[in-house]
C-alpha positions as CSV (number, residue, x, y, z in Angstrom):
1,M,45.8,-110.7,24.1
2,A,46.0,-110.3,20.3
3,L,42.2,-110.2,20.1
4,M,42.0,-107.5,22.8
5,V,44.6,-105.4,20.9
6,L,42.6,-105.7,17.7
7,V,39.4,-104.7,19.5
8,F,41.0,-101.6,20.9
9,I,42.4,-100.7,17.4
10,G,38.9,-101.3,16.1
11,L,37.4,-99.0,18.7
12,N,39.8,-96.2,17.8
13,Y,39.0,-96.7,14.1
14,Y,35.2,-96.6,14.9
15,R,35.6,-93.3,16.8
16,G,37.6,-91.8,14.0
17,T,35.0,-92.7,11.3
18,H,32.0,-91.8,13.4
19,N,33.5,-88.5,14.7
20,P,34.8,-87.0,11.5
21,Q,36.5,-83.6,11.5
22,T,34.0,-80.8,11.4
23,V,33.9,-79.3,7.9
24,S,34.1,-75.6,7.9
25,P,30.4,-74.7,7.9
26,T,28.8,-71.7,6.2
27,S,29.3,-69.0,8.8
28,S,27.3,-65.8,9.2
29,P,28.6,-62.5,8.0
30,N,29.1,-61.3,11.6
31,Q,31.4,-62.6,14.2
32,P,30.3,-65.2,16.9
33,A,29.5,-64.2,20.4
34,A,32.2,-62.5,22.5
35,S,33.5,-64.0,25.7
36,S,31.8,-63.2,29.0
37,A,34.6,-60.9,30.0
38,A,34.0,-58.7,27.1
39,A,30.2,-58.8,27.7
40,Q,30.5,-57.7,31.3
41,N,32.5,-54.6,30.2
42,Q,29.5,-53.3,28.2
43,P,27.3,-50.4,29.5
44,Q,24.4,-51.4,31.7
45,A,21.8,-49.0,30.1
46,A,19.8,-51.3,27.9
47,T,18.3,-48.5,25.7
48,A,21.8,-47.1,24.8
49,T,23.4,-50.4,24.1
50,L,20.6,-52.0,22.0
51,S,20.3,-48.9,19.9
52,S,23.9,-49.2,18.8
53,A,24.1,-53.0,18.6
54,A,24.2,-53.4,14.9
55,S,27.9,-53.4,14.2
56,G,29.0,-51.1,11.4
57,Q,25.6,-49.5,11.0
58,A,24.1,-46.2,12.1
59,A,21.8,-46.4,15.1
60,P,18.2,-46.8,14.1
61,G,15.7,-44.0,14.5
62,P,13.3,-43.5,17.5
63,A,11.8,-46.7,18.7
64,A,8.5,-47.5,17.2
65,V,7.4,-49.4,20.4
66,P,7.5,-48.2,23.9
67,V,10.3,-49.3,26.3
68,V,9.4,-52.5,28.1
69,E,11.8,-53.2,31.0
70,A,11.5,-54.4,34.5
71,A,12.5,-52.2,37.4
72,S,14.4,-54.9,39.3
73,E,15.5,-58.5,39.1
74,T,13.0,-61.2,39.9
75,T,12.8,-65.0,39.7
76,T,10.1,-67.4,38.6
77,T,10.2,-71.1,39.5
78,V,8.3,-73.7,37.5
79,E,7.8,-77.1,39.0
80,N,6.4,-80.6,38.2
81,E,7.2,-84.1,39.6
82,L,10.4,-84.4,37.5
83,Y,12.1,-81.0,37.6
84,K,12.2,-77.6,39.3
85,I,13.3,-74.8,36.9
86,T,14.2,-71.4,38.2
87,F,14.2,-68.4,35.7
88,S,15.7,-65.0,36.2
89,N,14.1,-62.1,34.4
90,R,17.7,-60.8,33.8
91,G,18.0,-62.2,30.3
92,A,14.9,-64.4,30.7
93,Q,17.2,-67.4,31.2
94,V,17.5,-70.4,33.5
95,T,19.7,-70.1,36.6
96,S,18.8,-73.6,38.0
97,W,17.4,-76.7,36.4
98,I,17.0,-79.3,39.2
99,L,16.1,-83.0,38.4
100,K,14.2,-84.2,41.4
101,K,14.9,-87.9,40.8
102,Y,18.7,-87.6,40.7
103,S,21.2,-86.4,43.1
104,D,24.7,-85.0,42.8
105,S,28.0,-86.2,44.4
106,Y,27.0,-84.6,47.7
107,G,23.5,-86.2,47.9
108,K,21.7,-83.0,46.9
109,P,19.1,-82.9,44.1
110,L,21.1,-82.7,40.8
111,D,21.2,-79.2,39.1
112,L,21.8,-79.5,35.4
113,V,23.1,-75.9,35.3
114,H,26.8,-75.8,36.0
115,S,26.6,-72.5,37.8
116,E,30.3,-71.6,37.5
117,A,30.5,-72.4,33.8
118,A,27.3,-70.6,33.2
119,K,28.7,-67.4,34.8
120,A,31.6,-67.6,32.3
121,I,29.9,-68.6,29.1
122,G,26.1,-68.1,29.5
123,Y,23.0,-69.6,31.0
124,P,20.6,-72.1,29.5
125,L,17.8,-70.7,27.3
126,S,19.7,-67.5,26.7
127,L,19.6,-65.9,23.2
128,Y,22.5,-66.1,20.7
129,T,22.8,-63.7,17.8
130,Y,25.6,-63.0,15.3
131,D,26.4,-59.7,17.0
132,P,28.4,-60.1,20.2
133,I,27.3,-56.9,21.7
134,L,23.6,-57.6,21.1
135,T,24.0,-61.1,22.5
136,A,25.6,-59.8,25.6
137,N,22.9,-57.2,26.2
138,L,20.0,-59.5,25.5
139,A,21.4,-61.6,28.4
140,K,21.6,-58.6,30.7
141,G,18.3,-56.9,30.0
142,L,15.6,-57.0,32.7
143,Y,12.6,-58.7,31.0
144,V,9.1,-58.3,32.2
145,P,7.6,-61.7,33.2
146,S,4.0,-62.8,32.9
147,A,4.3,-64.3,36.4
148,T,6.7,-64.5,39.3
149,G,7.1,-66.8,42.3
150,L,6.1,-70.4,41.9
151,L,4.2,-72.0,39.0
152,D,3.0,-75.6,38.9
153,A,3.1,-77.3,35.5
154,P,1.2,-77.3,33.2
155,A,1.9,-73.6,32.8
156,T,3.1,-70.9,30.4
157,L,5.6,-68.2,31.2
158,T,6.2,-65.2,28.9
159,Y,9.0,-62.7,29.0
160,K,9.0,-59.4,27.1
161,F,11.7,-56.8,26.6
162,A,11.8,-53.7,24.3
163,A,14.4,-50.9,24.0
164,G,16.1,-48.9,21.3
165,G,14.0,-50.2,18.5
166,Y,14.4,-53.9,19.6
167,E,11.5,-56.0,20.8
168,V,12.2,-59.4,22.3
169,T,9.6,-62.1,23.2
170,K,10.3,-65.4,24.9
171,T,7.5,-67.8,25.7
172,F,8.0,-71.1,27.5
173,S,5.3,-73.8,28.0
174,F,5.6,-76.6,30.5
175,D,3.9,-80.0,31.0
176,A,4.4,-83.1,33.1
177,T,7.3,-84.4,31.1
178,Y,11.0,-83.5,30.8
179,E,10.2,-81.3,27.8
180,V,9.8,-77.6,27.6
181,H,8.5,-75.7,24.5
182,A,10.1,-72.4,23.6
183,D,8.8,-69.7,21.2
184,T,11.3,-66.8,20.8
185,A,11.6,-63.9,18.4
186,V,13.8,-60.7,18.2
187,L,12.6,-57.8,16.2
188,R,14.5,-54.7,15.1
189,N,12.2,-51.9,14.1
190,G,9.6,-54.5,13.4
191,N,11.7,-56.8,11.3
192,P,12.9,-60.2,12.6
193,I,16.6,-60.8,13.0
194,R,18.4,-64.1,13.3
195,S,18.4,-65.2,16.9
196,L,18.9,-68.7,18.3
197,I,18.0,-70.2,21.7
198,A,21.0,-71.6,23.4
199,W,22.3,-74.1,26.0
200,P,25.9,-72.6,26.1
201,G,27.4,-75.7,27.7
202,G,28.2,-77.6,30.7
203,F,26.1,-79.7,33.1
204,G,26.2,-79.8,36.9
205,D,26.9,-83.5,36.9
206,L,30.2,-83.8,38.7
207,E,30.5,-87.6,38.0
208,A,30.6,-86.8,34.3
209,A,33.0,-84.0,35.0
210,A,35.4,-86.5,36.5
211,S,35.8,-88.1,33.0
212,Y,36.7,-85.0,31.2
213,G,36.2,-85.0,27.4
214,S,33.0,-87.1,27.9
215,A,30.8,-84.3,26.6
216,Q,29.6,-84.6,23.0
217,L,27.5,-82.9,20.4
218,D,24.6,-84.9,19.2
219,Y,22.3,-84.3,16.3
220,S,20.0,-86.0,13.8
221,Q,19.8,-84.8,10.3
222,N,17.3,-86.5,7.9
223,G,16.9,-89.4,10.3
224,A,20.6,-90.1,10.6
225,E,22.1,-89.4,14.0
226,K,25.7,-88.3,14.7
227,H,27.8,-88.0,17.9
228,K,30.9,-85.7,17.9
229,S,33.5,-85.5,20.5
230,P,34.9,-82.1,21.7
231,K,38.0,-82.3,19.4
232,D,35.6,-82.4,16.4
233,V,33.5,-79.5,17.5
234,S,34.6,-75.9,16.7
235,G,33.0,-72.9,18.4
236,G,30.9,-70.5,16.5
237,A,30.3,-72.8,13.5
238,T,26.9,-72.6,11.9
239,L,25.5,-75.9,10.6
240,L,22.8,-75.6,7.9
241,G,20.7,-78.2,6.3
242,G,17.8,-78.9,8.6
243,Y,17.9,-80.9,11.9
244,D,15.4,-83.3,13.5
245,W,17.1,-82.6,16.8
246,A,20.4,-81.3,18.1
247,G,22.1,-80.5,21.4
248,V,24.8,-81.6,23.8
249,S,25.1,-84.4,26.4
250,D,27.4,-86.0,28.8
251,P,27.3,-89.7,29.6
252,Y,24.1,-89.5,31.6
253,F,22.2,-86.3,30.8
254,A,21.4,-84.3,27.8
255,A,20.0,-80.9,26.6
256,I,18.4,-81.4,23.2
257,F,16.5,-79.0,20.9
258,L,13.7,-80.6,18.8
259,P,12.6,-77.8,16.3
260,D,8.9,-77.6,15.2
261,A,10.2,-76.9,11.6
262,P,13.2,-79.2,11.0
263,A,13.7,-78.2,7.4
264,T,14.6,-74.5,8.2
265,A,16.4,-75.2,11.5
266,T,20.1,-74.3,11.9
267,V,22.5,-75.2,14.6
268,E,25.3,-73.1,16.1
269,T,28.1,-75.1,17.8
270,L,29.7,-73.6,20.9
271,H,33.0,-74.8,22.4
272,T,34.8,-73.1,25.3
273,D,37.8,-74.4,27.3
274,L,37.6,-73.7,31.0
275,V,39.9,-74.1,33.9
276,V,38.5,-76.6,36.4
277,P,40.0,-78.8,39.2
278,K,41.5,-82.1,38.3
279,P,39.4,-85.1,39.2
280,E,41.9,-86.2,41.8
281,S,42.2,-82.7,43.4
282,S,41.0,-81.8,46.8
283,F,37.8,-80.3,45.6
284,G,36.2,-83.7,45.3
285,W,35.4,-83.9,41.6
286,G,35.2,-87.5,40.5
287,K,35.1,-88.7,44.1
288,K,32.2,-89.7,46.3
289,A,32.2,-86.6,48.3
290,T,30.4,-86.1,51.6
291,A,30.5,-82.3,51.8
292,P,30.5,-79.5,49.2
293,P,33.9,-78.1,48.0
294,P,35.3,-75.1,49.8
295,A,33.9,-71.8,48.9
296,N,37.3,-70.4,47.9
297,G,40.3,-72.2,46.5
298,T,43.7,-70.5,46.6
299,D,46.0,-70.0,43.7
300,G,48.1,-67.0,42.7
301,N,47.4,-67.2,39.0
302,L,43.7,-68.2,39.1
303,G,42.4,-66.7,42.3
304,T,39.8,-69.4,43.0
305,F,38.5,-72.6,41.3
306,V,35.1,-72.7,42.8
307,G,34.4,-69.0,43.1
308,K,35.6,-68.0,39.7
309,T,35.7,-70.2,36.6
310,V,37.9,-68.7,33.9
311,V,38.5,-69.4,30.2
312,C,41.8,-71.2,29.6
313,G,43.0,-68.4,27.3
314,E,42.6,-65.9,30.1
315,V,45.2,-67.5,32.4
316,Q,48.9,-67.6,31.6
317,K,49.8,-70.5,33.9
318,L,47.6,-73.3,35.0
319,P,47.5,-74.1,38.7
320,S,49.0,-77.4,39.8
321,D,45.6,-79.0,40.5
322,G,43.7,-77.4,37.6
323,Q,43.3,-78.3,33.9
324,C,41.6,-77.1,30.8
325,V,38.5,-79.0,29.9
326,P,36.2,-78.6,26.9
327,I,32.7,-77.3,27.6
328,L,30.3,-77.9,24.6
329,G,27.2,-76.0,23.9
330,A,24.6,-75.6,21.1
331,A,22.1,-73.1,19.9
332,L,19.2,-73.7,17.6
333,G,17.3,-71.2,15.5
334,D,15.0,-70.9,12.5
335,L,16.1,-69.2,9.3
336,S,13.0,-67.0,9.5
337,G,14.2,-65.5,12.9
338,H,11.1,-66.9,14.7
339,T,12.2,-70.0,16.6
340,Q,9.8,-72.6,17.9
341,T,11.2,-75.7,19.5
342,H,10.8,-78.3,22.1
343,I,13.7,-78.6,24.6
344,F,14.5,-81.9,26.3
345,A,16.7,-81.6,29.4
346,G,16.9,-84.7,31.4
347,P,18.4,-88.2,31.9
348,K,19.5,-90.4,29.0
349,A,17.3,-93.2,30.2
350,V,15.9,-95.6,27.5
351,D,12.3,-95.4,28.5
352,V,12.5,-91.6,28.7
353,L,14.2,-91.1,25.4
354,K,12.0,-93.4,23.4
355,N,9.0,-91.2,24.4
356,V,10.5,-87.9,23.3
357,H,9.5,-87.4,19.6
358,A,10.8,-85.0,17.0
359,A,8.5,-83.1,14.6
360,N,8.6,-86.3,12.5
361,A,6.8,-88.5,15.1
362,K,8.7,-91.6,13.9
363,L,11.9,-90.2,15.2
364,T,12.7,-90.2,18.9
365,L,15.7,-89.5,21.0
366,E,16.4,-93.2,21.7
367,P,19.6,-93.0,19.4
368,L,21.0,-90.4,21.8
369,L,22.0,-93.3,24.1
370,D,25.0,-94.5,22.0
371,F,26.6,-97.8,23.2
372,G,29.6,-97.4,20.8
373,F,31.4,-100.0,18.7
374,F,29.8,-103.0,20.5
375,G,26.3,-101.3,20.6
376,I,24.8,-104.2,18.7
377,V,25.7,-106.4,21.8
378,G,25.6,-103.8,24.5
379,K,22.0,-102.7,23.9
380,P,20.5,-106.2,24.2
381,L,22.8,-106.8,27.2
382,F,21.4,-103.8,29.0
383,Y,17.8,-104.9,28.2
384,C,18.6,-108.3,29.7
385,L,20.1,-106.6,32.8
386,R,17.1,-104.4,33.2
387,Y,14.8,-107.4,32.8
388,V,16.6,-109.1,35.7
389,N,16.3,-105.8,37.7
390,E,12.6,-105.7,37.2
391,H,11.8,-109.4,37.8
392,V,14.6,-110.8,40.0
393,S,16.2,-108.2,42.2
394,A,16.0,-104.5,42.6
395,N,19.7,-104.0,43.1
396,W,21.9,-103.4,40.0
397,G,24.9,-105.1,41.6
398,W,23.0,-108.3,42.2
399,D,21.5,-108.0,38.7
400,I,25.0,-108.1,37.3
401,V,25.8,-111.2,39.4
402,W,22.6,-113.0,38.3
403,L,23.2,-112.1,34.6
404,T,26.7,-113.4,34.8
405,V,25.5,-116.7,36.3
406,L,22.9,-117.0,33.5
407,I,25.5,-116.3,30.8
408,N,27.8,-118.9,32.2
409,L,25.0,-121.5,32.3
410,V,24.2,-120.8,28.7
411,I,27.8,-121.4,27.6
412,L,28.3,-124.4,29.9
413,P,27.6,-126.9,27.0
414,L,30.3,-125.1,25.0
415,R,32.8,-125.6,27.9
416,I,32.0,-129.3,27.9
417,K,32.5,-129.5,24.1
418,T,35.8,-127.6,24.6
419,M,37.1,-130.2,27.0
420,Q,36.1,-133.0,24.7
421,S,37.9,-131.3,21.9
422,G,40.9,-130.8,24.1
423,L,40.9,-134.5,25.0
424,K,40.9,-135.5,21.4
425,M,43.8,-133.1,20.8
426,Q,45.8,-134.7,23.6
427,R,45.2,-138.2,22.3
428,I,46.8,-137.3,18.9
429,Q,49.5,-135.1,20.4
430,P,52.2,-137.8,20.1
431,Q,51.4,-138.2,16.4
432,M,51.5,-134.4,16.0
433,D,54.9,-134.3,17.8
434,A,56.2,-137.0,15.4
435,I,55.1,-134.9,12.4
436,K,56.8,-131.8,13.8
437,A,60.0,-133.8,14.5
438,K,60.1,-134.9,10.9
439,Y,60.3,-131.3,9.7
440,K,62.2,-129.8,12.6
441,N,65.4,-129.1,10.6
442,L,63.5,-127.0,8.1
443,K,63.7,-123.2,8.2
444,V,60.6,-121.2,9.0
445,T,60.6,-119.8,5.5
446,D,61.0,-123.2,3.8
447,P,58.0,-124.0,1.6
448,K,58.0,-127.6,2.8
449,R,56.7,-126.5,6.1
450,N,53.4,-126.2,4.3
451,D,53.5,-130.0,4.0
452,M,53.9,-130.2,7.8
453,N,50.8,-128.0,8.4
454,A,48.8,-130.0,5.8
455,E,49.7,-133.3,7.6
456,I,48.7,-131.9,11.0
457,M,45.4,-130.6,9.7
458,Q,44.7,-133.9,8.0
459,L,45.5,-135.8,11.2
460,Q,43.1,-133.5,13.1
461,K,40.4,-134.0,10.5
462,D,40.7,-137.8,10.6
463,N,40.3,-137.8,14.4
464,G,37.5,-135.2,14.5
465,V,39.5,-132.5,16.2
466,N,38.5,-128.9,15.7
467,M,41.6,-126.8,16.2
468,F,39.4,-123.8,17.1
469,G,37.2,-125.8,19.5
470,G,38.9,-124.4,22.6
471,C,38.4,-120.7,21.4
472,I,34.5,-120.9,21.2
473,P,33.7,-119.9,24.8
474,T,36.3,-117.1,24.6
475,L,34.9,-115.8,21.3
476,I,31.5,-115.7,22.8
477,Q,32.5,-114.0,26.1
478,M,34.8,-111.4,24.6
479,P,32.1,-109.4,22.8
480,L,30.0,-109.6,26.0
481,L,32.9,-108.3,28.0
482,F,33.6,-105.3,25.7
483,A,29.9,-104.6,25.4
484,M,29.7,-104.5,29.2
485,F,32.9,-102.3,29.2
486,G,31.1,-99.7,26.9
487,M,27.6,-100.0,28.5
488,L,28.3,-99.5,32.2
489,T,29.5,-95.9,31.9
490,K,26.7,-94.8,29.6
491,V,23.4,-95.9,31.2
492,V,22.1,-93.5,33.8
493,E,20.7,-96.5,35.8
494,M,24.2,-97.5,36.8
495,R,25.0,-94.0,38.0
496,Q,25.3,-94.1,41.9
497,A,23.9,-97.6,41.9
498,H,25.5,-99.2,45.0
499,W,26.4,-102.8,46.0
500,F,27.9,-103.6,49.4
501,W,31.0,-101.4,49.6
502,L,30.7,-100.1,46.1
503,P,28.9,-96.6,46.1
504,D,28.7,-96.3,42.4
505,L,28.9,-99.2,39.9
506,S,29.8,-96.8,37.1
507,A,32.8,-95.6,39.0
508,P,36.0,-97.4,40.1
509,D,36.1,-99.6,43.2
510,P,37.2,-97.1,45.9
511,W,39.0,-99.9,47.8
512,H,40.3,-101.7,44.7
513,L,39.1,-105.0,46.2
514,L,37.5,-106.3,43.0
515,P,40.5,-105.6,40.8
516,M,42.7,-107.5,43.3
517,L,40.1,-110.4,43.2
518,M,40.3,-110.2,39.5
519,V,44.0,-110.8,39.4
520,V,43.8,-113.8,41.8
521,S,40.8,-115.4,40.1
522,Q,42.2,-114.9,36.6
523,F,45.4,-116.6,37.6
524,L,43.3,-119.6,39.0
525,V,41.3,-119.7,35.8
526,Q,44.5,-120.0,33.8
527,F,45.9,-122.6,36.3
528,Y,42.9,-124.9,36.3
529,T,42.0,-124.8,32.7
530,P,43.9,-127.4,30.6
531,S,45.5,-126.1,27.4
532,P,46.4,-129.2,25.3
533,G,48.8,-128.5,22.5
534,V,50.0,-125.1,23.9
535,D,53.6,-124.6,24.5
536,P,54.4,-124.8,28.3
537,Q,56.4,-121.5,28.2
538,Q,53.5,-119.8,26.5
539,Q,51.1,-121.2,29.2
540,K,53.3,-119.8,32.0
541,M,53.5,-116.4,30.3
542,M,49.7,-116.2,29.8
543,A,49.1,-117.4,33.4
544,F,50.8,-114.1,34.6
545,M,50.1,-111.7,31.8
546,M,46.3,-112.2,31.6
547,P,45.7,-111.6,35.4
548,L,47.8,-108.5,35.3
549,F,46.1,-107.2,32.2
550,S,42.6,-107.8,33.7
551,G,43.6,-106.1,36.9
552,Y,45.0,-103.1,35.0
553,M,41.7,-102.8,33.0
554,T,39.5,-102.7,36.1
555,W,41.7,-100.7,38.5
556,Q,40.4,-97.3,37.4
557,Y,37.3,-98.4,35.5
558,A,33.7,-99.0,36.3
559,S,33.4,-101.4,39.3
560,G,30.4,-103.0,37.6
561,L,32.8,-104.4,35.0
562,A,35.1,-105.8,37.7
563,L,32.1,-107.3,39.4
564,Y,30.9,-109.0,36.1
565,W,34.5,-110.3,35.3
566,S,35.2,-111.5,38.8
567,V,32.0,-113.4,39.2
568,G,32.5,-115.0,35.8
569,N,36.0,-116.1,36.9
570,V,34.7,-117.6,40.1
571,I,32.1,-119.5,38.2
572,S,34.7,-120.7,35.7
573,I,37.0,-121.9,38.5
574,A,34.1,-123.8,40.1
575,T,32.9,-125.3,36.8
576,Q,36.4,-126.3,35.8
577,A,37.1,-127.9,39.2
578,V,34.0,-130.1,38.7
579,M,34.9,-130.9,35.1
580,N,38.4,-131.9,36.1
581,R,36.9,-134.7,38.3
582,T,34.9,-136.2,35.4
583,S,36.2,-139.1,33.2
584,I,37.2,-136.6,30.6
585,G,39.2,-134.5,33.1
586,K,40.9,-137.5,34.6
587,E,41.9,-138.9,31.2
588,M,43.3,-135.4,30.2
589,R,45.4,-135.3,33.4
590,E,46.7,-138.8,32.9
591,I,47.7,-138.1,29.3
592,A,49.3,-134.8,30.3
593,A,51.2,-136.6,33.1
594,K,52.5,-139.4,30.8
595,R,53.6,-136.8,28.3
596,A,55.5,-134.8,31.0
597,R,57.2,-138.0,32.3
598,R,58.2,-138.9,28.8
599,K,59.7,-135.5,28.1
600,A,61.5,-135.6,31.5
601,G,63.3,-138.9,30.8
602,L,61.3,-141.8,29.6
603,G,59.5,-142.6,32.9
604,I,62.4,-141.6,35.2
605,S,61.7,-138.9,37.9
606,T,62.1,-135.4,36.7
607,K,63.8,-134.3,39.9
608,T,67.0,-136.3,39.5
609,G,66.9,-136.7,35.8
610,P,67.8,-139.8,33.8
611,K,71.0,-141.5,35.0
612,T,73.8,-142.2,32.5
613,I,75.9,-145.4,33.0
614,Q,79.4,-145.0,31.8
615,A,81.5,-148.0,31.0
616,K,84.9,-148.4,32.5
617,P,87.9,-148.3,30.1
618,T,89.4,-151.8,29.4
619,R,93.1,-152.6,29.3
620,R,94.7,-154.1,26.3
């Protein structure tokens, strides 16, 4: 129990040191982008708004270039074997980014664009400038596309827009991978102005939305990667210094910019708190839903959850089944104003990430998959699990079972050594009790107690007893347990991986059968495992505390962890039952029984207790 407490304290310390508070970055002279509510109140006429976009300055003279603007809104869809991306010429931005190999909570192809969040804070691949009015109008302008309809990758799609002295060009190139190359520029009277390409925030992955706060800002600067949680990310902060790659991710998917010129790349952090349903609400977030949420929720303060997502600051009172959640985003641009970057939008799968290279070909996105404090154990553990999946079975649930069996076979010799050490401890237990009795009248603070400890240690040394021998299997299994704890909810392979009644090994057991099996099996492990030298009262306490603790840990956590722990317990019970029938086990039970009888009354039954014979008084 103490070891587990120390581990959790260590995890908190690790998060604190690896997610430092964001230092106030060098900000631009202008204010960050305004909220969507302000943007939608702007005039619709592109020429008038763009001509007065430069805050505090007079409108520029007549446009040097002719107006380039589409007459109506159109869409263009680009498709390959991995994705299907839909662009709207309104803002030349993405309205849908479907990953064909993944599905959402309702069994439909997963759309990386969180449509409701995008309506509130912006769509992917929109442009971000340091003038809020200009940013809003660049997102509303009707660009002229080079193609409409359906395009099969490899392909190139160019959007152009010009009005009021402003000229905007956005070119996107597609291939057979998850990467898209973007080339963007905004000119004002022929001069480039700072503009960044943005993924304003939010993914359409409802499983990740169930674990609110799981979004993070990821970046690599000079080859050193960092991962920051929402509490450490401020909105509208400009980060200078050059970046190998930067973007946002949730536990399973990521949108990352990889600039062609890292030395002059800058990053703008975006953070907006939105009102969304709670995971346990009736809208199905965080649950294995069978049908889409209702088209309209009802609430007097909010209006709807699904039909209208609002910023937390715009609602005075949160509805009973709603909460504020952080939505992180990022924008990347070049100091020159001409931005060229690759964009990765896809799963955080190891094989995929290691093949996505930055401008420095030695750097990949593999560090994006962060296994946390126990990553040094969690990463090899996942590779072992994947090896089992590729060569033994194709089901991740069975892979966990076979890996657990393999781990227990490896530590079986250590279990035998532990029993041998326990037997030696039991043999010298009477001598240890005698030493303790000699010093029993001393206070705990008495220095002479050091003599008692020295005598006990010498006795153990003379008899070849290792006082830590019984801890070795636990010390080996604990890092594996916590590595599994951190790994299961971060590898996309576990997402929606099923096993019998479990629909998702990265989500809690919907029937809580495994946690209940955990409690029973953990109790039996404590019951069958001999603990020589341990105080009986302490044994009883651990026999009840450990099962309850393990059940609590797995009740609302990834069912894959409960599966791993439960199978390990069942194997431990079976192994211990066999070992208890060996000569070592029999001798340990005999010694324990003799000691119990001796304590109960020198060989007399413990039920009646020792009888006391009283002499009759004699007459004088």
